C-alpha atoms as a printed R data frame, in Angstrom:
    type eleno elety resid chain resno      x       y        z
1   ATOM     1    CA   MET     A     1 85.367  34.991 -108.815
2   ATOM     2    CA   THR     A     2 81.482  35.936 -109.450
3   ATOM     3    CA   THR     A     3 79.951  38.955 -110.547
4   ATOM     4    CA   ARG     A     4 76.689  40.599 -108.785
5   ATOM     5    CA   SER     A     5 74.665  39.211 -111.623
6   ATOM     6    CA   GLN     A     6 76.028  35.626 -111.252
7   ATOM     7    CA   ILE     A     7 74.697  33.086 -108.835
8   ATOM     8    CA   PRO     A     8 77.336  31.414 -106.744
9   ATOM     9    CA   SER     A     9 78.271  28.047 -108.243
10  ATOM    10    CA   GLY     A    10 78.306  26.449 -104.888
11  ATOM    11    CA   ALA     A    11 74.998  27.642 -103.795
12  ATOM    12    CA   SER     A    12 73.587  26.695 -107.163
13  ATOM    13    CA   ALA     A    13 74.738  23.141 -106.901
14  ATOM    14    CA   ALA     A    14 73.646  22.671 -103.274
15  ATOM    15    CA   ILE     A    15 70.079  23.953 -103.846
16  ATOM    16    CA   LEU     A    16 69.493  22.641 -107.191
17  ATOM    17    CA   LYS     A    17 70.895  19.204 -106.752
18  ATOM    18    CA   PRO     A    18 69.325  16.839 -109.295
19  ATOM    19    CA   SER     A    19 67.299  13.778 -108.083
20  ATOM    20    CA   GLU     A    20 67.323  10.120 -108.759
21  ATOM    21    CA   ALA     A    21 64.687   8.859 -111.180
22  ATOM    22    CA   VAL     A    22 61.630   7.955 -108.687
23  ATOM    23    CA   PRO     A    23 60.733   4.095 -108.794
24  ATOM    24    CA   GLU     A    24 57.385   3.471 -110.798
25  ATOM    25    CA   SER     A    25 56.074   1.874 -107.799
26  ATOM    26    CA   SER     A    26 56.222   4.581 -105.608
27  ATOM    27    CA   ILE     A    27 53.129   6.115 -104.034
28  ATOM    28    CA   SER     A    28 52.333   9.807 -104.312
29  ATOM    29    CA   VAL     A    29 50.984  11.652 -101.253
30  ATOM    30    CA   GLN     A    30 47.393  12.688 -101.383
31  ATOM    31    CA   GLY     A    31 44.727  13.254  -98.598
32  ATOM    32    CA   PRO     A    32 41.033  12.511  -99.053
33  ATOM    33    CA   GLN     A    33 39.281  14.514 -101.454
34  ATOM    34    CA   PHE     A    34 36.038  16.100  -99.548
35  ATOM    35    CA   ASP     A    35 34.484  17.430 -102.525
36  ATOM    36    CA   LYS     A    36 33.192  13.848 -103.194
37  ATOM    37    CA   GLN     A    37 31.234  11.612 -100.407
38  ATOM    38    CA   TYR     A    38 32.912   8.787  -99.060
39  ATOM    39    CA   ASP     A    39 31.791   5.630  -97.636
40  ATOM    40    CA   LEU     A    40 33.587   4.325  -94.538
41  ATOM    41    CA   GLN     A    41 35.794   1.808  -96.233
42  ATOM    42    CA   ASP     A    42 36.926   4.340  -99.033
43  ATOM    43    CA   PHE     A    43 37.419   6.864  -96.599
44  ATOM    44    CA   LEU     A    44 39.974   4.416  -94.335
45  ATOM    45    CA   ALA     A    45 41.415   3.369  -97.523
46  ATOM    46    CA   SER     A    46 42.480   7.039  -98.394
47  ATOM    47    CA   TYR     A    47 44.641   6.800  -95.029
48  ATOM    48    CA   GLN     A    48 47.274   4.970  -97.080
49  ATOM    49    CA   ARG     A    49 48.379   8.084  -99.089
50  ATOM    50    CA   ILE     A    50 48.394  10.648  -96.149
51  ATOM    51    CA   GLY     A    51 51.411   9.857  -94.575
52  ATOM    52    CA   PHE     A    52 52.741   9.809  -91.048
53  ATOM    53    CA   GLN     A    53 50.669   7.850  -88.853
54  ATOM    54    CA   ALA     A    54 47.744   7.708  -91.050
55  ATOM    55    CA   THR     A    55 50.026   5.517  -93.463
56  ATOM    56    CA   SER     A    56 50.994   3.521  -90.649
57  ATOM    57    CA   LEU     A    57 47.344   2.642  -89.693
58  ATOM    58    CA   SER     A    58 47.004   1.765  -93.191
59  ATOM    59    CA   LYS     A    59 49.773  -0.608  -93.034
60  ATOM    60    CA   ALA     A    60 48.637  -2.088  -89.892
61  ATOM    61    CA   ILE     A    61 45.052  -2.677  -91.788
62  ATOM    62    CA   GLU     A    62 47.243  -4.536  -94.281
63  ATOM    63    CA   ILE     A    63 49.006  -6.721  -91.928
64  ATOM    64    CA   VAL     A    64 45.767  -7.506  -89.921
65  ATOM    65    CA   ASP     A    65 44.261  -8.556  -93.375
66  ATOM    66    CA   ARG     A    66 47.149 -10.782  -94.177
67  ATOM    67    CA   MET     A    67 46.727 -12.476  -90.636
68  ATOM    68    CA   ARG     A    68 43.080 -12.878  -91.254
69  ATOM    69    CA   THR     A    69 43.128 -14.351  -94.703
70  ATOM    70    CA   TRP     A    70 46.072 -16.645  -94.524
71  ATOM    71    CA   ARG     A    71 45.792 -20.270  -94.727
72  ATOM    72    CA   LEU     A    72 48.332 -23.196  -94.703
73  ATOM    73    CA   SER     A    73 46.983 -23.850  -98.336
74  ATOM    74    CA   ASP     A    74 48.638 -20.642  -99.349
75  ATOM    75    CA   ASP     A    75 52.122 -22.298  -98.962
76  ATOM    76    CA   GLU     A    76 53.739 -25.365 -100.676
77  ATOM    77    CA   PRO     A    77 53.961 -28.309  -98.498
78  ATOM    78    CA   ASN     A    78 57.612 -28.866  -97.412
79  ATOM    79    CA   GLU     A    79 59.421 -32.290  -97.123
80  ATOM    80    CA   ASN     A    80 59.365 -32.133  -93.117
81  ATOM    81    CA   GLU     A    81 55.579 -31.491  -93.017
82  ATOM    82    CA   PRO     A    82 53.721 -33.664  -90.641
83  ATOM    83    CA   ASP     A    83 51.362 -36.067  -92.235
84  ATOM    84    CA   GLU     A    84 48.196 -34.370  -90.993
85  ATOM    85    CA   TYR     A    85 49.365 -31.261  -92.763
86  ATOM    86    CA   LEU     A    86 49.600 -32.912  -96.271
87  ATOM    87    CA   ASN     A    87 45.672 -33.255  -96.356
88  ATOM    88    CA   PRO     A    88 44.369 -30.512  -98.592
89  ATOM    89    CA   GLU     A    89 41.405 -30.026  -96.519
90  ATOM    90    CA   VAL     A    90 43.467 -29.698  -93.201
91  ATOM    91    CA   ARG     A    91 45.627 -27.133  -95.179
92  ATOM    92    CA   LYS     A    92 42.794 -24.903  -96.235
93  ATOM    93    CA   ASN     A    93 41.390 -24.764  -92.673
94  ATOM    94    CA   THR     A    94 44.514 -24.240  -90.894
95  ATOM    95    CA   ARG     A    95 44.581 -20.433  -90.038
96  ATOM    96    CA   CYS     A    96 47.214 -17.918  -88.546
97  ATOM    97    CA   ARG     A    97 46.631 -17.824  -84.847
98  ATOM    98    CA   VAL     A    98 46.079 -14.322  -83.657
99  ATOM    99    CA   PHE     A    99 47.165 -13.237  -80.258
100 ATOM   100    CA   LEU     A   100 45.335  -9.999  -79.017
101 ATOM   101    CA   GLY     A   101 46.816  -8.391  -75.952
102 ATOM   102    CA   TYR     A   102 45.693  -5.138  -74.364
103 ATOM   103    CA   THR     A   103 45.900  -2.998  -71.280
104 ATOM   104    CA   SER     A   104 43.488  -2.832  -68.555
105 ATOM   105    CA   ASN     A   105 42.142   0.829  -69.192
106 ATOM   106    CA   LEU     A   106 40.879  -0.364  -72.691
107 ATOM   107    CA   ILE     A   107 38.404  -2.616  -71.321
108 ATOM   108    CA   SER     A   108 37.498   0.480  -68.955
109 ATOM   109    CA   SER     A   109 36.947   2.524  -72.080
110 ATOM   110    CA   GLY     A   110 34.654   1.883  -74.891
111 ATOM   111    CA   LEU     A   111 37.084  -0.392  -76.659
112 ATOM   112    CA   ARG     A   112 35.897  -3.230  -74.515
113 ATOM   113    CA   GLU     A   113 32.673  -3.578  -77.232
114 ATOM   114    CA   VAL     A   114 35.208  -3.891  -79.889
115 ATOM   115    CA   ILE     A   115 37.238  -6.408  -78.317
116 ATOM   116    CA   LEU     A   116 34.125  -8.367  -77.292
117 ATOM   117    CA   TYR     A   117 32.984  -8.318  -80.972
118 ATOM   118    CA   LEU     A   118 36.311 -10.062  -81.871
119 ATOM   119    CA   VAL     A   119 35.791 -12.393  -79.185
120 ATOM   120    CA   LYS     A   120 32.259 -13.125  -80.033
121 ATOM   121    CA   HIS     A   121 32.902 -13.793  -83.669
122 ATOM   122    CA   GLN     A   122 36.227 -15.875  -82.982
123 ATOM   123    CA   HIS     A   123 38.408 -13.446  -85.005
124 ATOM   124    CA   VAL     A   124 41.176 -13.765  -82.279
125 ATOM   125    CA   SER     A   125 42.613 -16.898  -81.037
126 ATOM   126    CA   VAL     A   126 44.415 -16.079  -77.690
127 ATOM   127    CA   LEU     A   127 43.821 -13.021  -75.125
128 ATOM   128    CA   VAL     A   128 46.686 -11.528  -73.048
129 ATOM   129    CA   THR     A   129 45.781  -8.667  -70.437
130 ATOM   130    CA   THR     A   130 46.416  -7.271  -67.166
131 ATOM   131    CA   ALA     A   131 44.211  -7.660  -63.928
132 ATOM   132    CA   GLY     A   132 42.120  -4.545  -64.645
133 ATOM   133    CA   GLY     A   133 41.344  -6.030  -68.247
134 ATOM   134    CA   ILE     A   134 39.773  -8.962  -66.505
135 ATOM   135    CA   GLU     A   135 38.017  -7.425  -63.466
136 ATOM   136    CA   GLU     A   136 36.545  -4.402  -65.430
137 ATOM   137    CA   ASP     A   137 34.721  -6.381  -67.698
138 ATOM   138    CA   PHE     A   138 32.760  -8.215  -65.152
139 ATOM   139    CA   ILE     A   139 32.523  -4.963  -63.077
140 ATOM   140    CA   LYS     A   140 30.544  -3.394  -65.988
141 ATOM   141    CA   CYS     A   141 28.262  -6.286  -65.958
142 ATOM   142    CA   LEU     A   142 27.479  -5.367  -62.581
143 ATOM   143    CA   GLY     A   143 27.364  -1.535  -62.961
144 ATOM   144    CA   ASN     A   144 28.211   1.475  -65.059
145 ATOM   145    CA   THR     A   145 31.381   3.303  -65.824
146 ATOM   146    CA   TYR     A   146 30.868   6.903  -66.843
147 ATOM   147    CA   LEU     A   147 32.531   9.727  -68.974
148 ATOM   148    CA   ALA     A   148 34.043  12.347  -66.819
149 ATOM   149    CA   ASP     A   149 36.983  14.779  -67.073
150 ATOM   150    CA   PHE     A   150 40.714  14.397  -67.065
151 ATOM   151    CA   ASN     A   151 40.840  17.516  -64.609
152 ATOM   152    CA   LEU     A   152 38.587  16.527  -61.901
153 ATOM   153    CA   ASP     A   153 39.999  16.973  -58.337
154 ATOM   154    CA   GLY     A   154 41.232  13.853  -56.879
155 ATOM   155    CA   ALA     A   155 40.761  14.506  -53.170
156 ATOM   156    CA   ASP     A   156 37.202  15.441  -54.049
157 ATOM   157    CA   LEU     A   157 36.548  12.284  -55.920
158 ATOM   158    CA   ARG     A   158 38.203  10.204  -53.175
159 ATOM   159    CA   ARG     A   159 35.741  11.858  -50.863
160 ATOM   160    CA   ARG     A   160 32.816  10.927  -53.072
161 ATOM   161    CA   GLY     A   161 33.935   7.405  -53.679
162 ATOM   162    CA   MET     A   162 34.648   8.064  -57.232
163 ATOM   163    CA   ASN     A   163 37.505   6.149  -58.979
164 ATOM   164    CA   ARG     A   164 39.077   8.143  -62.026
165 ATOM   165    CA   ILE     A   165 40.526   6.231  -64.996
166 ATOM   166    CA   GLY     A   166 41.529   9.157  -67.262
167 ATOM   167    CA   ASN     A   167 38.419  11.070  -68.294
168 ATOM   168    CA   LEU     A   168 36.185   8.090  -67.023
169 ATOM   169    CA   VAL     A   169 35.010   7.542  -63.304
170 ATOM   170    CA   VAL     A   170 34.016   4.274  -61.782
171 ATOM   171    CA   PRO     A   171 31.515   4.407  -58.486
172 ATOM   172    CA   ASN     A   172 33.504   2.719  -55.667
173 ATOM   173    CA   ASN     A   173 30.251   0.918  -54.969
174 ATOM   174    CA   ASN     A   174 30.912  -1.141  -58.320
175 ATOM   175    CA   TYR     A   175 33.953  -2.762  -56.614
176 ATOM   176    CA   CYS     A   176 31.768  -3.606  -53.436
177 ATOM   177    CA   THR     A   177 29.357  -5.343  -55.823
178 ATOM   178    CA   PHE     A   178 32.127  -7.152  -57.172
179 ATOM   179    CA   GLU     A   179 33.263  -8.286  -54.112
180 ATOM   180    CA   ASP     A   180 29.668  -9.647  -53.330
181 ATOM   181    CA   TRP     A   181 29.671 -11.520  -56.571
182 ATOM   182    CA   LEU     A   182 33.302 -12.930  -56.628
183 ATOM   183    CA   MET     A   183 33.501 -14.258  -52.956
184 ATOM   184    CA   PRO     A   184 31.185 -17.042  -53.147
185 ATOM   185    CA   ILE     A   185 32.757 -18.241  -56.403
186 ATOM   186    CA   LEU     A   186 36.225 -17.958  -54.788
187 ATOM   187    CA   ASP     A   187 34.562 -20.512  -51.824
188 ATOM   188    CA   ALA     A   188 33.264 -22.974  -54.405
189 ATOM   189    CA   MET     A   189 36.731 -22.794  -56.437
190 ATOM   190    CA   LEU     A   190 38.423 -23.640  -53.034
191 ATOM   191    CA   SER     A   191 36.104 -26.471  -52.358
192 ATOM   192    CA   GLU     A   192 36.758 -28.123  -55.648
193 ATOM   193    CA   GLN     A   193 40.632 -27.530  -55.136
194 ATOM   194    CA   LYS     A   194 40.020 -29.473  -51.784
195 ATOM   195    CA   GLU     A   195 37.731 -32.134  -52.893
196 ATOM   196    CA   THR     A   196 39.178 -32.911  -56.481
197 ATOM   197    CA   ALA     A   197 42.765 -31.777  -56.373
198 ATOM   198    CA   LYS     A   198 41.931 -29.192  -58.859
199 ATOM   199    CA   VAL     A   199 44.707 -27.036  -60.051
200 ATOM   200    CA   TRP     A   200 43.564 -23.681  -60.838
201 ATOM   201    CA   THR     A   201 45.453 -21.249  -63.004
202 ATOM   202    CA   PRO     A   202 44.651 -17.688  -63.861
203 ATOM   203    CA   SER     A   203 43.470 -18.788  -67.534
204 ATOM   204    CA   SER     A   204 41.176 -21.474  -65.701
205 ATOM   205    CA   PHE     A   205 40.029 -19.045  -63.119
206 ATOM   206    CA   ILE     A   206 38.987 -16.485  -65.723
207 ATOM   207    CA   HIS     A   207 37.465 -19.263  -67.765
208 ATOM   208    CA   ARG     A   208 35.281 -19.909  -64.663
209 ATOM   209    CA   LEU     A   209 34.242 -16.281  -64.343
210 ATOM   210    CA   GLY     A   210 33.073 -16.067  -67.579
211 ATOM   211    CA   LYS     A   211 30.928 -19.056  -67.010
212 ATOM   212    CA   GLU     A   212 29.537 -17.681  -63.799
213 ATOM   213    CA   ILE     A   213 28.773 -14.298  -65.181
214 ATOM   214    CA   ASN     A   214 26.629 -15.745  -67.912
215 ATOM   215    CA   ASN     A   215 26.020 -12.235  -69.630
216 ATOM   216    CA   GLU     A   216 26.450 -11.704  -73.187
217 ATOM   217    CA   GLU     A   217 27.857  -8.054  -72.660
218 ATOM   218    CA   SER     A   218 30.805  -9.689  -71.192
219 ATOM   219    CA   VAL     A   219 34.297 -10.415  -73.209
220 ATOM   220    CA   TYR     A   220 34.903 -13.366  -71.170
221 ATOM   221    CA   TYR     A   221 31.559 -14.952  -71.205
222 ATOM   222    CA   TRP     A   222 32.176 -15.341  -75.134
223 ATOM   223    CA   ALA     A   223 35.821 -16.468  -74.345
224 ATOM   224    CA   TYR     A   224 34.354 -18.795  -72.175
225 ATOM   225    CA   LYS     A   225 31.711 -19.813  -74.695
226 ATOM   226    CA   ASN     A   226 34.207 -19.969  -77.727
227 ATOM   227    CA   ASN     A   227 36.812 -21.755  -75.584
228 ATOM   228    CA   ILE     A   228 39.409 -18.786  -76.252
229 ATOM   229    CA   PRO     A   229 42.123 -18.937  -73.704
230 ATOM   230    CA   VAL     A   230 42.729 -15.749  -71.745
231 ATOM   231    CA   PHE     A   231 45.993 -15.393  -69.911
232 ATOM   232    CA   CYS     A   232 46.772 -12.823  -67.153
233 ATOM   233    CA   PRO     A   233 50.051 -13.167  -65.563
234 ATOM   234    CA   ALA     A   234 49.529 -10.152  -63.325
235 ATOM   235    CA   LEU     A   235 46.041 -11.330  -61.987
236 ATOM   236    CA   THR     A   236 46.571 -10.043  -58.620
237 ATOM   237    CA   ASP     A   237 47.445  -6.555  -59.733
238 ATOM   238    CA   GLY     A   238 44.046  -4.861  -58.962
239 ATOM   239    CA   SER     A   239 40.814  -5.483  -57.489
240 ATOM   240    CA   ILE     A   240 40.997  -9.315  -58.190
241 ATOM   241    CA   GLY     A   241 44.114  -9.150  -56.039
242 ATOM   242    CA   ASP     A   242 42.312  -7.365  -53.362
243 ATOM   243    CA   MET     A   243 39.503  -9.869  -53.348
244 ATOM   244    CA   LEU     A   244 42.143 -12.948  -53.236
245 ATOM   245    CA   TYR     A   245 43.829 -11.012  -50.206
246 ATOM   246    CA   PHE     A   246 40.496 -10.721  -48.391
247 ATOM   247    CA   HIS     A   247 39.628 -14.242  -49.102
248 ATOM   248    CA   SER     A   248 42.984 -15.297  -47.987
249 ATOM   249    CA   PHE     A   249 41.949 -14.437  -44.456
250 ATOM   250    CA   LYS     A   250 38.092 -15.354  -44.617
251 ATOM   251    CA   ASN     A   251 38.731 -18.732  -46.360
252 ATOM   252    CA   PRO     A   252 42.516 -19.497  -46.661
253 ATOM   253    CA   GLY     A   253 44.128 -21.984  -48.798
254 ATOM   254    CA   PHE     A   254 43.333 -21.255  -52.393
255 ATOM   255    CA   ILE     A   255 46.195 -21.525  -55.040
256 ATOM   256    CA   LEU     A   256 46.689 -20.300  -58.593
257 ATOM   257    CA   ASP     A   257 49.333 -22.120  -60.515
258 ATOM   258    CA   ILE     A   258 51.186 -19.817  -63.262
259 ATOM   259    CA   VAL     A   259 53.399 -22.252  -64.408
260 ATOM   260    CA   GLN     A   260 50.788 -24.178  -66.312
261 ATOM   261    CA   ASP     A   261 49.666 -20.960  -68.037
262 ATOM   262    CA   ILE     A   262 53.122 -20.049  -69.267
263 ATOM   263    CA   ARG     A   263 53.506 -23.551  -70.765
264 ATOM   264    CA   THR     A   264 50.203 -23.351  -72.292
265 ATOM   265    CA   LEU     A   265 50.587 -19.876  -73.556
266 ATOM   266    CA   ASN     A   266 54.069 -20.835  -75.058
267 ATOM   267    CA   GLU     A   267 53.024 -23.947  -76.734
268 ATOM   268    CA   LEU     A   268 50.102 -22.150  -78.293
269 ATOM   269    CA   SER     A   269 52.779 -20.128  -80.008
270 ATOM   270    CA   ARG     A   270 55.186 -22.598  -80.778
271 ATOM   271    CA   GLU     A   271 52.498 -25.312  -82.361
272 ATOM   272    CA   SER     A   272 51.222 -22.312  -84.588
273 ATOM   273    CA   ARG     A   273 51.816 -22.507  -88.348
274 ATOM   274    CA   LYS     A   274 51.579 -18.739  -88.463
275 ATOM   275    CA   ALA     A   275 51.235 -16.495  -85.588
276 ATOM   276    CA   GLY     A   276 50.208 -12.820  -85.385
277 ATOM   277    CA   MET     A   277 50.420 -10.207  -82.635
278 ATOM   278    CA   ILE     A   278 47.935  -7.323  -82.228
279 ATOM   279    CA   VAL     A   279 48.993  -5.458  -79.000
280 ATOM   280    CA   LEU     A   280 47.159  -2.453  -77.966
281 ATOM   281    CA   GLY     A   281 49.442  -0.525  -75.175
282 ATOM   282    CA   GLY     A   282 52.458  -1.901  -73.454
283 ATOM   283    CA   GLY     A   283 53.732  -3.418  -70.583
284 ATOM   284    CA   VAL     A   284 52.874  -6.906  -69.323
285 ATOM   285    CA   CYS     A   285 50.475  -7.834  -72.215
286 ATOM   286    CA   LYS     A   286 52.774  -6.632  -74.990
287 ATOM   287    CA   HIS     A   287 55.965  -8.344  -73.670
288 ATOM   288    CA   GLN     A   288 54.007 -11.621  -72.511
289 ATOM   289    CA   ILE     A   289 53.020 -12.116  -76.092
290 ATOM   290    CA   ALA     A   290 56.229 -11.257  -77.700
291 ATOM   291    CA   ASN     A   291 58.140 -13.611  -75.251
292 ATOM   292    CA   ALA     A   292 55.680 -16.360  -76.227
293 ATOM   293    CA   MET     A   293 56.773 -15.753  -79.712
294 ATOM   294    CA   LEU     A   294 60.352 -16.224  -79.108
295 ATOM   295    CA   ILE     A   295 59.612 -20.126  -78.682
296 ATOM   296    CA   ARG     A   296 58.943 -20.183  -82.503
297 ATOM   297    CA   ASN     A   297 61.620 -17.963  -83.429
298 ATOM   298    CA   GLY     A   298 59.234 -14.867  -83.780
299 ATOM   299    CA   ALA     A   299 56.013 -13.818  -84.992
300 ATOM   300    CA   ASP     A   300 54.729 -13.730  -88.618
301 ATOM   301    CA   TYR     A   301 52.851 -10.712  -88.393
302 ATOM   302    CA   SER     A   302 52.798  -8.012  -85.920
303 ATOM   303    CA   VAL     A   303 50.985  -4.634  -85.156
304 ATOM   304    CA   PHE     A   304 51.608  -2.627  -82.267
305 ATOM   305    CA   ILE     A   305 49.345   0.502  -81.202
306 ATOM   306    CA   ASN     A   306 50.578   2.569  -78.662
307 ATOM   307    CA   THR     A   307 52.072   6.120  -77.480
308 ATOM   308    CA   GLY     A   308 55.239   4.748  -75.806
309 ATOM   309    CA   GLN     A   309 58.577   6.180  -76.772
310 ATOM   310    CA   GLU     A   310 61.747   4.349  -76.931
311 ATOM   311    CA   PHE     A   311 64.266   6.929  -75.679
312 ATOM   312    CA   ASP     A   312 64.057   5.333  -72.272
313 ATOM   313    CA   GLY     A   313 64.556   1.827  -73.253
314 ATOM   314    CA   SER     A   314 61.120   0.776  -72.231
315 ATOM   315    CA   ASP     A   315 59.628  -2.497  -73.753
316 ATOM   316    CA   SER     A   316 56.261  -0.272  -73.947
317 ATOM   317    CA   GLY     A   317 58.061   2.254  -76.296
318 ATOM   318    CA   ALA     A   318 60.219  -0.384  -78.162
319 ATOM   319    CA   ARG     A   319 59.523  -0.331  -82.017
320 ATOM   320    CA   PRO     A   320 59.240  -3.772  -83.702
321 ATOM   321    CA   ASP     A   321 62.655  -3.854  -85.042
322 ATOM   322    CA   GLU     A   322 64.003  -4.174  -81.296
323 ATOM   323    CA   ALA     A   323 61.707  -7.326  -80.977
324 ATOM   324    CA   VAL     A   324 63.312  -8.827  -84.152
325 ATOM   325    CA   SER     A   325 66.733  -8.535  -82.277
326 ATOM   326    CA   TRP     A   326 65.619 -10.876  -79.574
327 ATOM   327    CA   GLY     A   327 63.911 -13.295  -81.925
328 ATOM   328    CA   LYS     A   328 60.393 -12.089  -81.069
329 ATOM   329    CA   ILE     A   329 59.417 -10.963  -84.411
330 ATOM   330    CA   ARG     A   330 60.985 -12.974  -87.443
331 ATOM   331    CA   ALA     A   331 63.359 -11.008  -89.654
332 ATOM   332    CA   GLY     A   332 61.675  -9.944  -92.643
333 ATOM   333    CA   ALA     A   333 58.271 -10.407  -91.072
334 ATOM   334    CA   GLU     A   334 55.485  -7.902  -91.712
335 ATOM   335    CA   ALA     A   335 55.338  -5.557  -88.627
336 ATOM   336    CA   VAL     A   336 54.222  -1.957  -87.796
337 ATOM   337    CA   LYS     A   337 53.987   0.011  -84.789
338 ATOM   338    CA   VAL     A   338 51.049   2.729  -84.957
339 ATOM   339    CA   PHE     A   339 52.116   5.923  -82.573
340 ATOM   340    CA   ALA     A   340 48.563   6.771  -81.380
341 ATOM   341    CA   ASP     A   341 45.984   6.224  -78.656
342 ATOM   342    CA   ALA     A   342 44.526   2.812  -79.487
343 ATOM   343    CA   THR     A   343 40.883   4.223  -78.776
344 ATOM   344    CA   LEU     A   344 41.091   6.424  -81.525
345 ATOM   345    CA   VAL     A   345 42.554   4.036  -84.183
346 ATOM   346    CA   PHE     A   346 41.672   0.524  -83.166
347 ATOM   347    CA   PRO     A   347 37.986   0.816  -84.282
348 ATOM   348    CA   MET     A   348 39.000   2.070  -87.427
349 ATOM   349    CA   LEU     A   349 41.355  -1.083  -87.824
350 ATOM   350    CA   VAL     A   350 38.543  -3.521  -86.998
351 ATOM   351    CA   ALA     A   351 36.067  -1.766  -89.094
352 ATOM   352    CA   ALA     A   352 38.506  -1.928  -92.261
353 ATOM   353    CA   THR     A   353 39.260  -5.706  -91.568
354 ATOM   354    CA   PHE     A   354 37.250  -8.334  -89.556
355 ATOM   355    CA   ALA     A   355 33.894  -6.248  -89.362
356 ATOM   356    CA   LYS     A   356 34.115  -5.146  -93.175
357 ATOM   357    CA   VAL     A   357 33.936  -8.814  -93.855
358 ATOM   358    CA   ASP     A   358 31.446  -9.822  -91.696
359 ATOM   359    CA   TRP     A   359 29.227  -6.791  -93.064
360 ATOM   360    CA   GLU     A   360 29.917  -7.866  -96.479
361 ATOM   361    CA   LYS     A   361 28.717 -11.539  -95.643
362 ATOM   362    CA   ARG     A   362 25.393  -9.986  -93.901
363 ATOM   363    CA   LYS     A   363 24.820  -7.775  -97.117
364 ATOM   364    CA   GLY     A   364 25.270 -10.694  -99.200
365 ATOM   365    CA   ALA     A   365 22.830 -12.747  -97.135
366 ATOM   366    CA   GLY     A   366 20.109  -9.975  -97.364
367 ATOM   367    CA   SER     A   367 20.276  -9.367  -93.614
368 ATOM   368    CA   ASP     A   368 20.299  -5.772  -92.178
């Protein structure tokens, strides 16, 4: 029994429950202190202690830095090591193979230039995207994509020949120009197929287009120059598919073999001493890379950036732990999902990792 002046014992015990001791390694929450001026790197470093998706982004930066800096020489040789990997120089130069996947809309956006930078400077090893992620790069070499608005009237845009991608628009004339550019290349490739029994694959097709565009503003020009393979399992799902459809009437017989590509992609994964995934968005590009990782019993490092949710069972929305259950990420591997629009956070991630190192090298060399 209690009196009016006494706190009920049950309520007191529930509310004033004592805590266990906090481990000394725990990090306290703290946001950026804007009473002082930050440079870019210090500002991005402050994200670690903000919490929520800011902390997830900080974790992604940490994991990408691990991908970027790992060398086989970091690990002790094991008794089953092939002879070539016992050479100290080979070990020092054997790096993590970084697989970058992204959806087509990101090439339509200004992330194209971020991806171009990574390919130009050979910071990534393998690219996987969808049809729009290929064609929009070449189309941008032939005509501009413009900022617009999410709320523009679709019927009015259709009447005016303007195609909306979120809050961007692409004049349909750009696709007409793309057809004019692509058709002669398809004719030439078909002739080579007939004359030399050349077997084209989506990746060799993209490699050829990168050569033909001959434009340093193209992601795939740099992939061609640096011999970085580009895989597109859904190559026909877009304007390239439309052009292949038209070409099949004008000059039929062109063949693309997807079997060679899946073997090549899976072998690139299997033969990697360490493998990392950076995947922007979901769908085909996410699962194609993750499935290739299964061949080696999972990725060593994984960063997913997308807004997908897992309640509908979609692969796009799945968290890294679901991939662990399939063997696509190794148990105990470093992995994070950042729930965010990639256009917001991926430039920051690149600025804090690959670009940071390049800027420091340039500064050390005395160049601007």
